[in-house]
C-alpha positions in Angstrom: 102.4 6.3 93.9 104.3 3.6 95.4 108.0 3.3 95.7 107.5 -0.4 94.0 109.3 1.0 91.0 111.7 -1.9 89.6 115.0 -1.2 88.5 115.4 -1.1 84.8 117.9 -1.3 82.5 118.4 1.5 80.1 117.4 -0.4 77.1 114.2 -1.5 79.0 113.2 2.2 78.9 114.3 2.9 75.7 111.7 -0.1 74.2 109.3 1.2 76.5 109.7 4.5 75.1 109.6 3.4 71.5 106.3 1.8 72.6 104.8 5.1 73.7 105.8 6.7 70.5 108.9 8.2 71.1 111.7 8.8 68.9 115.5 8.7 68.9 116.5 12.4 68.3 119.8 13.1 69.6 122.5 11.2 71.4 125.5 13.6 73.2 127.9 11.1 74.8 126.1 8.8 76.8 122.6 10.3 76.6 120.0 9.4 74.6 117.2 12.3 74.2 113.4 11.1 73.0 110.9 13.3 71.6 107.0 12.4 71.1 105.3 13.7 67.7 103.3 16.1 70.3 106.4 17.5 71.8 107.4 15.9 74.9 110.7 15.0 75.6 113.2 12.9 77.7 117.0 12.6 78.3 117.9 8.7 79.2 121.6 8.1 80.5 122.8 4.8 78.4 125.7 4.4 81.5 126.3 0.6 81.8 124.5 0.3 84.7 120.5 0.1 85.9 118.4 2.8 86.5 117.0 3.8 89.6 113.7 4.3 90.5 114.0 8.0 91.2 115.3 8.1 87.4 112.7 5.9 86.3 109.5 8.7 88.0 111.6 11.7 86.5 111.4 10.1 83.1 107.5 9.9 83.4 107.3 13.4 84.8 109.1 14.3 81.6 106.2 13.0 79.4 103.6 13.6 81.7 102.8 9.9 82.1 102.0 7.9 85.6 105.3 5.3 86.5 102.2 1.9 85.7 101.6 3.6 82.0 105.3 3.7 81.5 105.8 0.0 83.3 102.3 -1.2 81.1 104.4 0.2 77.9 107.4 -1.7 78.8 
């Protein structure tokens, strides 16, 4: 798990989650919550700035996939 993760825009993260089968279940303020049919869930902050590699890694941990799998879904 290297630090070669890119900085992504929130819309790119949402697209990858959608491609992985996650759907938007609710939004509270600027945070969108996504859930998969198997129960996995994560939250994506929709602020007007890019998401850091650290946050990207946390999202991958939340949904139990590798960062590589996530990037392929993008």
